[in-house]
C-alpha positions as CSV (number, residue, x, y, z in Angstrom):
1,M,16.7,-4.7,12.0
2,P,13.0,-5.1,11.3
3,D,10.8,-2.3,12.2
4,P,9.3,-2.8,15.7
5,A,5.8,-2.6,14.3
6,F,6.4,-5.5,11.9
7,T,5.2,-7.9,14.7
8,R,2.3,-9.9,15.8
9,D,0.8,-6.8,17.5
10,G,1.2,-4.8,14.3
11,F,-0.6,-7.5,12.3
12,A,-3.3,-7.7,14.9
13,A,-3.9,-4.0,14.6
14,L,-4.3,-4.3,10.9
15,L,-6.8,-7.1,11.2
16,A,-8.7,-5.3,13.9
17,A,-9.1,-2.3,11.6
18,R,-10.0,-4.3,8.4
19,E,-12.0,-7.2,9.9
20,P,-13.4,-6.0,13.2
21,A,-16.7,-8.0,13.1
22,R,-14.8,-11.3,12.8
23,R,-12.9,-10.8,16.0
24,P,-9.5,-12.0,14.7
25,T,-6.8,-13.3,17.0
26,V,-3.2,-13.6,15.8
27,T,-2.0,-16.9,17.3
28,A,1.4,-17.1,15.7
29,F,3.8,-14.7,13.9
30,A,7.3,-15.6,12.8
31,P,9.9,-14.1,10.4
32,I,10.8,-16.5,7.5
33,S,13.7,-16.7,5.1
34,G,13.5,-17.3,1.4
35,G,13.8,-13.7,0.1
36,Y,16.3,-11.1,1.1
37,S,14.8,-7.9,-0.5
38,R,11.7,-7.7,1.8
39,L,10.7,-8.3,5.4
40,T,8.8,-11.6,5.3
41,A,6.8,-13.3,8.0
42,V,4.2,-16.1,8.3
43,A,1.2,-15.7,10.6
44,E,-1.7,-17.7,11.9
45,V,-5.1,-16.2,12.6
46,A,-8.1,-17.6,14.5
47,W,-11.5,-16.2,13.5
48,D,-14.8,-16.2,15.4
49,D,-16.7,-17.1,12.2
50,A,-14.4,-19.4,10.3
51,S,-11.6,-21.9,10.5
52,P,-8.0,-20.6,11.3
53,E,-6.0,-19.3,8.4
54,R,-2.3,-18.7,7.6
55,F,-0.9,-15.7,5.9
56,V,2.3,-14.4,4.5
57,L,3.4,-10.8,5.0
58,R,5.8,-9.0,2.8
59,G,6.9,-5.5,3.8
60,D,9.6,-3.0,3.0
61,P,12.8,-3.0,5.1
62,P,13.7,0.2,6.9
63,P,15.1,2.9,4.6
64,D,18.7,2.4,3.5
65,E,18.8,-1.1,5.0
66,G,18.2,-3.1,1.8
67,V,19.9,-3.5,-1.5
68,F,16.9,-3.7,-3.9
69,V,14.2,-1.1,-4.3
70,S,10.7,-1.9,-5.5
71,D,7.2,-0.5,-5.2
72,R,4.7,-2.2,-2.9
73,D,1.8,0.0,-4.3
74,S,2.5,-1.3,-7.8
75,E,3.0,-4.9,-6.6
76,W,-0.4,-4.8,-4.8
77,E,-2.2,-3.4,-7.8
78,L,-0.7,-6.2,-10.0
79,L,-1.5,-9.0,-7.5
80,Q,-5.1,-7.8,-7.4
81,A,-5.3,-7.7,-11.2
82,L,-3.8,-11.2,-11.5
83,S,-6.1,-12.6,-8.8
84,R,-9.2,-11.3,-10.6
85,S,-8.4,-12.6,-14.0
86,R,-6.2,-15.6,-13.0
87,P,-4.0,-15.8,-16.1
88,V,-1.3,-17.0,-13.7
89,P,-2.0,-18.7,-10.4
90,T,-0.8,-16.5,-7.5
91,A,-1.2,-16.5,-3.7
92,A,-4.4,-14.6,-3.2
93,P,-3.8,-11.1,-1.9
94,R,-6.0,-10.2,1.2
95,W,-5.0,-6.9,2.7
96,Y,-2.6,-4.1,2.2
97,D,-1.1,-1.7,4.8
98,G,-0.3,1.0,2.2
99,T,0.8,3.7,4.6
100,G,2.5,1.6,7.2
101,E,0.0,2.8,9.8
102,H,-0.3,-0.6,11.4
103,L,2.9,-2.6,10.5
104,G,5.3,0.3,10.4
105,T,6.0,-0.3,6.7
106,K,4.1,-0.8,3.5
107,C,3.1,-4.4,3.7
108,I,1.2,-6.9,1.5
109,V,-0.7,-9.7,3.2
110,A,-1.5,-12.8,1.1
111,E,-3.0,-16.2,1.8
112,H,-0.4,-18.8,2.7
113,F,0.0,-21.5,0.0
114,P,0.7,-25.0,1.4
115,G,3.5,-26.0,-1.0
116,R,7.3,-26.0,-1.3
117,S,9.5,-24.3,-3.8
118,L,9.7,-25.9,-7.2
119,Q,13.5,-25.5,-6.9
120,D,13.5,-27.8,-3.9
121,A,11.2,-30.3,-5.7
122,L,13.5,-30.3,-8.8
123,R,16.6,-30.9,-6.6
124,D,15.0,-33.7,-4.7
125,T,13.8,-35.5,-7.8
126,D,16.8,-34.7,-10.0
127,G,14.7,-32.5,-12.3
128,Q,11.9,-35.0,-13.1
129,Q,10.3,-34.2,-16.5
130,H,6.9,-33.3,-15.2
131,L,8.4,-30.7,-12.9
132,S,10.6,-29.3,-15.7
133,D,7.5,-29.0,-17.8
134,L,5.8,-27.2,-15.0
135,Y,8.5,-24.5,-14.9
136,L,8.2,-24.1,-18.7
137,D,4.4,-23.8,-18.3
138,V,4.9,-21.1,-15.7
139,L,7.3,-19.1,-17.9
140,A,5.0,-19.3,-20.9
141,G,1.9,-18.6,-18.8
142,V,3.4,-15.4,-17.4
143,H,4.4,-14.3,-20.9
144,R,1.0,-15.1,-22.4
145,T,-0.8,-13.0,-19.9
146,P,-3.1,-10.5,-21.8
147,L,-1.7,-7.0,-21.2
148,D,-5.2,-5.6,-21.0
149,V,-5.8,-7.4,-17.7
150,L,-2.8,-5.6,-16.1
151,P,-3.2,-2.4,-14.1
152,A,-3.6,0.7,-16.2
153,S,-0.9,2.3,-14.1
154,M,1.6,-0.3,-15.3
155,E,3.9,1.4,-17.8
156,R,3.8,0.1,-21.4
157,P,6.9,0.8,-23.4
158,P,6.4,3.0,-26.6
159,D,8.3,0.7,-28.9
160,W,10.8,-2.1,-28.8
161,D,14.0,-0.2,-29.8
162,A,13.2,2.6,-27.4
163,Y,12.7,0.0,-24.6
164,V,16.1,-1.7,-25.2
165,D,17.8,1.7,-25.4
166,G,16.1,2.7,-22.1
167,V,17.4,-0.5,-20.3
168,L,20.9,0.0,-21.6
169,A,20.8,3.7,-20.7
170,G,20.3,2.6,-17.1
171,Y,23.9,1.3,-17.2
172,A,25.2,4.6,-18.5
173,E,23.3,6.5,-15.8
174,V,24.6,4.4,-12.9
175,E,28.2,4.6,-14.2
176,R,27.9,8.5,-14.0
177,E,27.0,8.1,-10.3
178,L,29.9,5.8,-9.4
179,S,33.2,7.0,-8.0
180,D,35.1,4.8,-10.5
181,S,34.4,4.3,-14.1
182,N,33.2,0.9,-15.4
183,P,34.6,0.4,-18.9
184,V,33.0,-3.1,-19.0
185,L,29.5,-1.7,-18.8
186,R,30.3,0.9,-21.5
187,Y,31.8,-1.7,-23.8
188,V,29.0,-4.2,-23.3
189,S,26.3,-1.6,-23.8
190,A,27.8,-0.4,-27.0
191,R,28.0,-3.9,-28.4
192,L,24.4,-4.7,-27.4
193,R,23.1,-1.4,-29.0
194,A,24.8,-2.3,-32.2
195,D,23.7,-6.0,-32.5
196,R,20.1,-6.4,-31.6
197,P,18.1,-9.6,-32.0
198,P,14.7,-9.7,-33.8
199,P,12.0,-8.0,-31.7
200,V,9.1,-9.9,-30.1
201,P,5.8,-8.6,-28.8
202,F,5.8,-7.0,-25.3
203,A,4.7,-9.3,-22.5
204,L,4.3,-9.4,-18.7
205,V,7.9,-10.0,-17.4
206,H,8.1,-11.4,-13.9
207,G,11.6,-10.1,-13.3
208,D,12.7,-12.9,-10.9
209,C,11.2,-15.9,-12.6
210,Q,13.1,-18.8,-11.2
211,P,11.8,-22.1,-9.7
212,S,12.4,-20.8,-6.2
213,N,9.5,-18.3,-6.8
214,V,7.1,-21.1,-7.8
215,L,5.4,-23.0,-5.0
216,V,4.1,-26.5,-5.8
217,T,2.1,-29.1,-3.9
218,D,2.4,-32.9,-4.3
219,T,-0.8,-32.9,-6.3
220,G,0.6,-30.4,-8.9
221,E,-1.1,-27.3,-7.7
222,H,1.1,-24.2,-7.9
223,V,1.4,-20.5,-7.5
224,V,3.9,-17.9,-8.6
225,I,5.1,-15.5,-5.9
226,D,7.4,-12.5,-5.5
227,W,6.2,-10.1,-8.2
228,E,8.0,-7.0,-7.0
229,F,10.1,-6.6,-10.1
230,A,7.3,-7.3,-12.6
231,R,7.0,-5.1,-15.6
232,V,5.9,-5.0,-19.2
233,G,8.9,-5.7,-21.4
234,D,10.6,-8.3,-23.6
235,P,9.7,-11.8,-22.3
236,R,13.2,-13.0,-23.1
237,E,14.4,-11.0,-20.1
238,D,13.0,-13.7,-17.9
239,L,14.8,-16.4,-19.9
240,G,18.2,-14.6,-19.7
241,Y,17.7,-13.8,-16.0
242,Y,17.1,-17.5,-15.3
243,T,20.4,-18.6,-16.9
244,Q,22.5,-16.9,-14.2
245,I,20.6,-18.5,-11.3
246,P,23.3,-20.6,-9.6
247,M,21.1,-23.2,-7.8
248,E,21.1,-26.7,-9.2
249,P,19.5,-28.1,-11.1
250,N,19.3,-25.2,-13.6
251,L,17.0,-26.6,-16.3
252,Y,18.4,-24.3,-19.0
253,H,22.0,-25.3,-18.5
254,R,21.1,-29.0,-18.5
255,D,20.0,-28.8,-22.2
256,P,19.6,-25.3,-23.6
257,H,18.3,-26.4,-26.9
258,A,15.6,-28.7,-25.5
259,F,14.6,-26.1,-22.9
260,L,14.2,-23.4,-25.5
261,A,12.4,-25.7,-27.9
262,G,9.9,-26.4,-25.1
263,Y,9.5,-22.6,-24.5
264,R,9.0,-21.9,-28.2
265,A,6.3,-24.6,-28.5
266,R,4.4,-23.0,-25.7
267,T,4.7,-19.4,-26.9
268,G,4.8,-19.6,-30.6
269,L,8.0,-17.6,-30.9
270,S,10.4,-18.7,-33.6
271,E,13.9,-20.1,-33.3
272,E,15.3,-16.9,-34.8
273,Q,13.6,-15.0,-31.9
274,V,14.6,-17.4,-29.1
275,D,17.9,-19.3,-29.3
276,P,20.9,-19.5,-27.0
277,R,22.4,-16.4,-28.5
278,T,19.4,-14.2,-27.9
279,V,19.0,-15.6,-24.4
280,E,22.6,-14.5,-23.6
281,Y,21.8,-11.1,-25.0
282,F,18.8,-10.8,-22.7
283,L,20.8,-12.0,-19.7
284,V,22.4,-8.6,-19.8
285,L,19.0,-6.8,-20.1
286,G,17.2,-9.2,-17.7
287,I,19.6,-8.5,-14.9
288,A,20.1,-4.8,-15.6
289,R,17.7,-3.4,-13.1
290,L,19.0,-5.5,-10.2
291,H,22.6,-5.1,-11.3
292,T,22.4,-1.3,-11.3
293,Q,20.8,-1.4,-7.8
294,I,23.6,-3.6,-6.6
295,L,26.1,-1.1,-8.0
296,R,24.4,1.8,-6.2
297,A,24.3,-0.1,-2.9
298,L,28.0,-0.9,-3.1
299,E,28.8,2.7,-3.9
300,D,26.9,3.7,-0.7
301,V,29.0,1.1,1.3
302,G,32.2,2.6,-0.2
303,R,31.0,6.0,1.0
304,G,30.4,4.8,4.5
305,R,26.6,4.5,4.3
306,S,25.4,1.1,5.4
307,R,23.0,-0.7,3.1
308,G,22.8,-4.0,5.1
309,V,24.9,-7.1,5.0
310,M,23.7,-8.2,1.6
311,A,25.4,-5.2,-0.1
312,T,28.9,-6.4,0.9
313,Y,27.9,-10.0,0.1
314,L,27.0,-9.0,-3.4
315,I,30.5,-7.6,-4.2
316,N,31.3,-11.0,-5.7
317,A,28.2,-11.0,-7.8
318,V,29.3,-7.7,-9.5
319,T,32.7,-9.2,-10.3
320,H,31.0,-12.4,-11.7
321,L,28.5,-10.4,-13.8
322,D,31.2,-8.1,-15.3
323,G,33.1,-11.2,-16.4
324,M,29.9,-12.8,-17.8
325,F,28.8,-9.6,-19.6
326,F,32.3,-9.2,-21.2
327,R,32.2,-12.8,-22.5
328,I,28.8,-12.3,-24.0
329,A,29.8,-9.0,-25.7
330,R,32.9,-10.6,-27.1
331,G,30.8,-13.4,-28.6
332,L,28.8,-11.0,-30.7
333,P,29.7,-10.6,-34.4
334,S,32.7,-8.3,-34.9
335,S,30.5,-6.2,-37.1
336,A,28.3,-5.4,-34.1
337,L,30.5,-2.5,-33.2
338,T,30.4,-0.5,-36.4
339,P,32.6,2.6,-37.2
340,G,31.2,5.6,-35.4
341,V,29.4,3.5,-32.7
342,G,31.2,3.8,-29.5
343,P,30.5,3.6,-25.8
344,S,28.1,6.2,-24.4
Protein backbone atom coordinates (compact mmCIF):
# COMPACT_ATOMS: atom_id res chain seq x y z
CA MET A 1 0.00 0.00 0.00
CA PRO A 2 1.25 3.55 -0.71
CA ASP A 3 2.66 5.45 2.21
CA PRO A 4 -0.08 7.65 3.80
CA ALA A 5 2.07 10.73 3.20
CA PHE A 6 2.19 10.12 -0.56
CA THR A 7 -1.00 12.14 -0.89
CA ARG A 8 -2.33 15.54 -1.86
CA ASP A 9 -1.57 16.83 1.64
CA GLY A 10 1.99 15.54 1.47
CA PHE A 11 2.57 17.25 -1.85
CA ALA A 12 0.99 20.44 -0.55
CA ALA A 13 3.41 20.37 2.39
CA LEU A 14 6.37 20.03 0.01
CA LEU A 15 5.19 22.99 -2.10
CA ALA A 16 4.52 25.12 0.96
CA ALA A 17 8.10 24.52 2.07
CA ARG A 18 9.72 25.11 -1.34
CA GLU A 19 7.48 27.82 -2.86
CA PRO A 20 5.81 29.64 0.06
CA ALA A 21 5.65 33.05 -1.64
CA ARG A 22 3.62 31.67 -4.55
CA ARG A 23 0.81 30.39 -2.30
CA PRO A 24 0.33 27.03 -4.07
CA THR A 25 -2.91 25.06 -3.86
CA VAL A 26 -2.98 21.40 -4.90
CA THR A 27 -6.28 21.09 -6.74
CA ALA A 28 -5.96 17.44 -7.81
CA PHE A 29 -3.82 14.44 -6.91
CA ALA A 30 -4.31 10.94 -8.32
CA PRO A 31 -2.19 7.78 -8.57
CA ILE A 32 -1.48 6.70 -12.14
CA SER A 33 -0.42 3.44 -13.73
CA GLY A 34 2.31 2.96 -16.29
CA GLY A 35 5.18 1.83 -14.09
CA TYR A 36 5.29 -0.82 -11.42
CA SER A 37 8.62 -0.09 -9.72
CA ARG A 38 7.74 3.30 -8.16
CA LEU A 39 4.78 5.06 -6.62
CA THR A 40 3.50 7.44 -9.30
CA ALA A 41 0.90 10.19 -9.22
CA VAL A 42 -0.17 13.18 -11.28
CA ALA A 43 -1.11 16.42 -9.55
CA GLU A 44 -2.48 19.82 -10.51
CA VAL A 45 -1.37 23.01 -8.77
CA ALA A 46 -2.88 26.48 -8.79
CA TRP A 47 -0.51 29.43 -8.16
CA ASP A 48 -1.18 32.98 -7.09
CA ASP A 49 1.34 34.34 -9.58
CA ALA A 50 1.03 32.06 -12.63
CA SER A 51 -1.20 29.72 -14.58
CA PRO A 52 -2.04 26.29 -13.13
CA GLU A 53 0.48 23.50 -13.76
CA ARG A 54 0.49 19.71 -13.75
CA PHE A 55 3.24 17.58 -12.26
CA VAL A 56 4.21 13.93 -12.05
CA LEU A 57 5.50 12.50 -8.78
CA ARG A 58 7.69 9.38 -8.60
CA GLY A 59 8.48 7.99 -5.17
CA ASP A 60 9.89 4.86 -3.61
CA PRO A 61 7.40 2.23 -2.46
CA PRO A 62 7.47 1.15 1.21
CA PRO A 63 10.46 -1.05 2.11
CA ASP A 64 10.18 -4.69 0.95
CA GLU A 65 7.02 -3.91 -1.04
CA GLY A 66 8.60 -3.66 -4.48
CA VAL A 67 10.61 -5.93 -6.74
CA PHE A 68 13.11 -3.48 -8.22
CA VAL A 69 15.54 -1.36 -6.25
CA SER A 70 17.01 1.88 -7.56
CA ASP A 71 18.36 5.13 -6.15
CA ARG A 72 16.26 8.32 -6.24
CA ASP A 73 19.27 10.48 -5.25
CA SER A 74 21.18 9.31 -8.33
CA GLU A 75 18.15 9.67 -10.58
CA TRP A 76 17.56 13.23 -9.36
CA GLU A 77 21.20 14.18 -10.01
CA LEU A 78 21.02 12.71 -13.52
CA LEU A 79 17.74 14.46 -14.35
CA GLN A 80 19.19 17.78 -13.25
CA ALA A 81 22.29 17.22 -15.39
CA LEU A 82 20.26 16.25 -18.45
CA SER A 83 17.88 19.17 -18.02
CA ARG A 84 20.81 21.61 -17.93
CA SER A 85 22.64 20.37 -21.03
CA ARG A 86 19.61 18.93 -22.90
CA PRO A 87 21.44 16.20 -24.86
CA VAL A 88 18.20 14.22 -24.55
CA PRO A 89 14.78 15.83 -24.00
CA THR A 90 13.42 14.95 -20.55
CA ALA A 91 10.50 16.07 -18.44
CA ALA A 92 11.90 19.00 -16.47
CA PRO A 93 12.65 18.12 -12.82
CA ARG A 94 11.27 20.69 -10.37
CA TRP A 95 11.57 19.53 -6.76
CA TYR A 96 12.95 16.64 -4.78
CA ASP A 97 11.86 15.36 -1.38
CA GLY A 98 15.17 13.65 -0.71
CA THR A 99 14.43 12.74 2.90
CA GLY A 100 10.76 11.85 2.65
CA GLU A 101 10.02 14.62 5.13
CA HIS A 102 6.90 15.73 3.27
CA LEU A 103 5.78 12.79 1.12
CA GLY A 104 6.86 9.97 3.40
CA THR A 105 9.28 8.64 0.79
CA LYS A 106 12.04 9.95 -1.45
CA CYS A 107 10.15 11.52 -4.31
CA ILE A 108 11.01 13.33 -7.54
CA VAL A 109 8.55 15.90 -8.90
CA ALA A 110 8.79 16.70 -12.62
CA GLU A 111 6.73 18.81 -14.98
CA HIS A 112 3.93 16.92 -16.67
CA PHE A 113 4.48 16.42 -20.40
CA PRO A 114 1.25 16.50 -22.44
CA GLY A 115 1.91 13.49 -24.66
CA ARG A 116 1.21 9.80 -24.89
CA SER A 117 3.58 6.88 -24.96
CA LEU A 118 5.39 6.21 -28.20
CA GLN A 119 4.40 2.54 -27.80
CA ASP A 120 0.72 3.50 -27.98
CA ALA A 121 1.38 5.72 -30.99
CA LEU A 122 3.24 2.91 -32.77
CA ARG A 123 0.44 0.46 -32.07
CA ASP A 124 -2.28 2.84 -33.28
CA THR A 125 -0.42 3.65 -36.52
CA ASP A 126 0.98 0.16 -37.12
CA GLY A 127 4.52 1.42 -36.64
CA GLN A 128 4.56 4.33 -39.10
CA GLN A 129 8.06 5.05 -40.36
CA HIS A 130 8.40 8.51 -38.81
CA LEU A 131 7.60 7.05 -35.38
CA SER A 132 10.02 4.16 -35.91
CA ASP A 133 12.66 6.73 -36.87
CA LEU A 134 11.86 8.71 -33.73
CA TYR A 135 12.58 5.70 -31.52
CA LEU A 136 15.92 5.13 -33.27
CA ASP A 137 16.68 8.84 -32.84
CA VAL A 138 15.96 8.51 -29.12
CA LEU A 139 18.21 5.46 -28.72
CA ALA A 140 21.06 7.08 -30.59
CA GLY A 141 20.55 10.38 -28.77
CA VAL A 142 20.83 8.72 -25.38
CA HIS A 143 24.00 6.91 -26.44
CA ARG A 144 25.59 10.01 -27.96
CA THR A 145 25.21 11.96 -24.71
CA PRO A 146 28.65 13.35 -23.76
CA LEU A 147 29.77 11.60 -20.60
CA ASP A 148 31.25 14.82 -19.24
CA VAL A 149 27.75 16.31 -18.82
CA LEU A 150 26.72 13.49 -16.47
CA PRO A 151 27.00 13.81 -12.69
CA ALA A 152 30.53 13.29 -11.35
CA SER A 153 29.06 10.79 -8.89
CA MET A 154 27.91 8.52 -11.76
CA GLU A 155 30.29 5.56 -11.83
CA ARG A 156 32.51 5.19 -14.89
CA PRO A 157 33.69 1.61 -15.52
CA PRO A 158 37.49 1.18 -15.55
CA ASP A 159 37.66 -0.79 -18.81
CA TRP A 160 35.38 -2.78 -21.09
CA ASP A 161 36.43 -6.31 -20.15
CA ALA A 162 36.22 -5.52 -16.44
CA TYR A 163 32.75 -4.07 -16.98
CA VAL A 164 31.45 -7.20 -18.74
CA ASP A 165 33.04 -9.40 -16.08
CA GLY A 166 31.35 -7.31 -13.39
CA VAL A 167 27.90 -7.66 -14.93
CA LEU A 168 28.30 -11.43 -15.30
CA ALA A 169 29.65 -11.67 -11.76
CA GLY A 170 26.27 -10.38 -10.59
CA TYR A 171 24.71 -13.64 -11.76
CA ALA A 172 27.24 -15.69 -9.80
CA GLU A 173 26.64 -13.55 -6.72
CA VAL A 174 22.87 -13.93 -6.80
CA GLU A 175 23.10 -17.68 -7.37
CA ARG A 176 25.13 -18.02 -4.16
CA GLU A 177 22.25 -16.36 -2.32
CA LEU A 178 19.52 -18.63 -3.70
CA SER A 179 18.21 -21.74 -1.98
CA ASP A 180 18.48 -23.70 -5.24
CA SER A 181 21.35 -23.63 -7.69
CA ASN A 182 20.78 -22.25 -11.17
CA PRO A 183 22.93 -24.16 -13.68
CA VAL A 184 21.47 -22.15 -16.57
CA LEU A 185 23.00 -18.93 -15.23
CA ARG A 186 26.38 -20.60 -14.67
CA TYR A 187 26.43 -22.13 -18.13
CA VAL A 188 25.32 -18.95 -19.88
CA SER A 189 27.80 -16.78 -17.95
CA ALA A 190 30.67 -19.11 -18.84
CA ARG A 191 29.78 -19.02 -22.53
CA LEU A 192 29.49 -15.23 -22.54
CA ARG A 193 32.82 -14.79 -20.75
CA ALA A 194 34.53 -16.91 -23.37
CA ASP A 195 32.97 -15.41 -26.50
CA ARG A 196 32.97 -11.63 -26.31
CA PRO A 197 31.94 -9.28 -29.12
CA PRO A 198 34.18 -6.38 -30.16
CA PRO A 199 34.12 -3.61 -27.54
CA VAL A 200 32.61 -0.19 -28.17
CA PRO A 201 33.09 3.09 -26.28
CA PHE A 202 31.15 3.49 -23.05
CA ALA A 203 27.95 5.51 -23.25
CA LEU A 204 24.99 6.62 -21.21
CA VAL A 205 22.69 3.58 -20.96
CA HIS A 206 19.04 4.28 -20.14
CA GLY A 207 18.43 0.81 -18.73
CA ASP A 208 14.75 0.61 -19.71
CA CYS A 209 14.82 2.23 -23.14
CA GLN A 210 11.57 1.08 -24.71
CA PRO A 211 8.93 3.11 -26.58
CA SER A 212 6.69 3.07 -23.48
CA ASN A 213 9.26 5.34 -21.82
CA VAL A 214 9.12 7.91 -24.61
CA LEU A 215 6.24 10.38 -24.54
CA VAL A 216 5.33 12.06 -27.81
CA THR A 217 2.87 14.73 -28.93
CA ASP A 218 0.99 14.91 -32.23
CA THR A 219 3.43 17.61 -33.35
CA GLY A 220 6.47 15.39 -32.77
CA GLU A 221 7.75 16.83 -29.51
CA HIS A 222 8.98 14.13 -27.16
CA VAL A 223 10.65 13.43 -23.85
CA VAL A 224 12.35 10.35 -22.39
CA ILE A 225 11.18 9.32 -18.92
CA ASP A 226 11.94 6.76 -16.18
CA TRP A 227 15.71 7.07 -15.81
CA GLU A 228 15.98 5.07 -12.58
CA PHE A 229 18.17 2.31 -14.09
CA ALA A 230 20.48 4.63 -16.05
CA ARG A 231 24.22 4.02 -15.90
CA VAL A 232 27.42 4.37 -17.88
CA GLY A 233 27.98 1.12 -19.75
CA ASP A 234 27.86 -0.54 -23.14
CA PRO A 235 25.15 1.08 -25.32
CA ARG A 236 24.27 -2.30 -26.81
CA GLU A 237 22.69 -3.20 -23.46
CA ASP A 238 19.75 -0.96 -24.39
CA LEU A 239 19.44 -2.70 -27.75
CA GLY A 240 19.47 -6.16 -26.18
CA TYR A 241 17.03 -5.11 -23.47
CA TYR A 242 14.53 -3.83 -26.04
CA THR A 243 14.45 -7.14 -27.91
CA GLN A 244 12.72 -8.88 -24.99
CA ILE A 245 9.96 -6.29 -24.62
CA PRO A 246 6.74 -8.20 -25.44
CA MET A 247 4.47 -5.31 -26.48
CA GLU A 248 3.67 -5.11 -30.17
CA PRO A 249 4.81 -3.68 -32.41
CA ASN A 250 8.41 -4.45 -31.47
CA LEU A 251 10.38 -2.55 -34.09
CA TYR A 252 13.45 -4.75 -33.74
CA HIS A 253 11.64 -8.01 -34.39
CA ARG A 254 9.83 -6.60 -37.41
CA ASP A 255 13.11 -6.29 -39.28
CA PRO A 256 16.28 -6.70 -37.18
CA HIS A 257 18.68 -5.88 -40.02
CA ALA A 258 16.90 -2.67 -41.02
CA PHE A 259 16.54 -1.62 -37.38
CA LEU A 260 20.24 -2.12 -36.67
CA ALA A 261 21.27 -0.46 -39.93
CA GLY A 262 19.32 2.61 -38.84
CA TYR A 263 20.99 2.54 -35.43
CA ARG A 264 24.47 2.17 -36.92
CA ALA A 265 23.85 5.07 -39.30
CA ARG A 266 22.99 7.28 -36.33
CA THR A 267 25.86 6.21 -34.07
CA GLY A 268 28.73 5.42 -36.40
CA LEU A 269 29.21 1.93 -34.96
CA SER A 270 30.20 -0.82 -37.37
CA GLU A 271 28.31 -3.92 -38.46
CA GLU A 272 30.89 -6.01 -36.64
CA GLN A 273 30.07 -4.14 -33.44
CA VAL A 274 26.30 -4.13 -33.87
CA ASP A 275 24.57 -7.07 -35.53
CA PRO A 276 21.83 -9.50 -34.42
CA ARG A 277 24.37 -11.77 -32.74
CA THR A 278 25.90 -9.02 -30.61
CA VAL A 279 22.42 -7.76 -29.74
CA GLU A 280 21.50 -11.21 -28.41
CA TYR A 281 24.70 -11.24 -26.36
CA PHE A 282 23.72 -7.92 -24.82
CA LEU A 283 20.19 -9.09 -24.14
CA VAL A 284 21.72 -11.20 -21.35
CA LEU A 285 23.79 -8.27 -20.07
CA GLY A 286 21.10 -5.64 -20.61
CA ILE A 287 18.55 -7.48 -18.47
CA ALA A 288 21.07 -8.68 -15.87
CA ARG A 289 20.44 -6.07 -13.17
CA LEU A 290 16.68 -6.46 -13.31
CA HIS A 291 16.89 -10.25 -13.64
CA THR A 292 18.98 -10.60 -10.48
CA GLN A 293 16.58 -8.35 -8.59
CA ILE A 294 13.66 -10.51 -9.71
CA LEU A 295 15.50 -13.62 -8.50
CA ARG A 296 16.12 -12.03 -5.10
CA ALA A 297 12.47 -11.00 -4.81
CA LEU A 298 11.29 -14.52 -5.63
CA GLU A 299 13.70 -15.93 -3.06
CA ASP A 300 12.12 -13.65 -0.46
CA VAL A 301 8.65 -14.85 -1.46
CA GLY A 302 9.81 -18.45 -1.10
CA ARG A 303 11.06 -17.66 2.40
CA GLY A 304 7.71 -16.16 3.36
CA ARG A 305 8.72 -12.50 3.03
CA SER A 306 6.23 -10.62 0.87
CA ARG A 307 7.67 -8.43 -1.87
CA GLY A 308 4.35 -7.38 -3.36
CA VAL A 309 2.15 -8.92 -6.01
CA MET A 310 4.63 -8.23 -8.82
CA ALA A 311 7.15 -10.71 -7.35
CA THR A 312 4.87 -13.70 -7.86
CA TYR A 313 3.72 -12.36 -11.22
CA LEU A 314 7.33 -12.35 -12.42
CA ILE A 315 7.87 -16.07 -11.80
CA ASN A 316 6.90 -16.66 -15.43
CA ALA A 317 9.41 -14.04 -16.51
CA VAL A 318 12.27 -15.95 -14.88
CA THR A 319 11.30 -19.18 -16.61
CA HIS A 320 11.04 -17.35 -19.94
CA LEU A 321 14.43 -15.65 -19.48
CA ASP A 322 16.18 -18.89 -18.52
CA GLY A 323 14.96 -20.48 -21.75
CA MET A 324 15.96 -17.44 -23.80
CA PHE A 325 19.42 -17.23 -22.22
CA PHE A 326 20.05 -20.93 -22.79
CA ARG A 327 19.13 -20.58 -26.47
CA ILE A 328 21.48 -17.62 -26.87
CA ALA A 329 24.38 -19.43 -25.19
CA ARG A 330 23.81 -22.54 -27.29
CA GLY A 331 24.01 -20.39 -30.41
CA LEU A 332 27.54 -19.17 -29.63
CA PRO A 333 30.42 -20.85 -31.45
CA SER A 334 31.39 -24.20 -29.94
CA SER A 335 34.88 -22.81 -29.41
CA ALA A 336 33.47 -20.26 -26.99
CA LEU A 337 33.72 -22.67 -24.08
CA THR A 338 37.41 -23.50 -24.31
CA PRO A 339 39.21 -26.18 -22.28
CA GLY A 340 39.77 -24.99 -18.78
CA VAL A 341 36.97 -22.42 -18.92
CA GLY A 342 34.09 -23.57 -16.80
CA PRO A 343 31.21 -22.14 -14.86
CA SER A 344 32.17 -19.93 -11.95
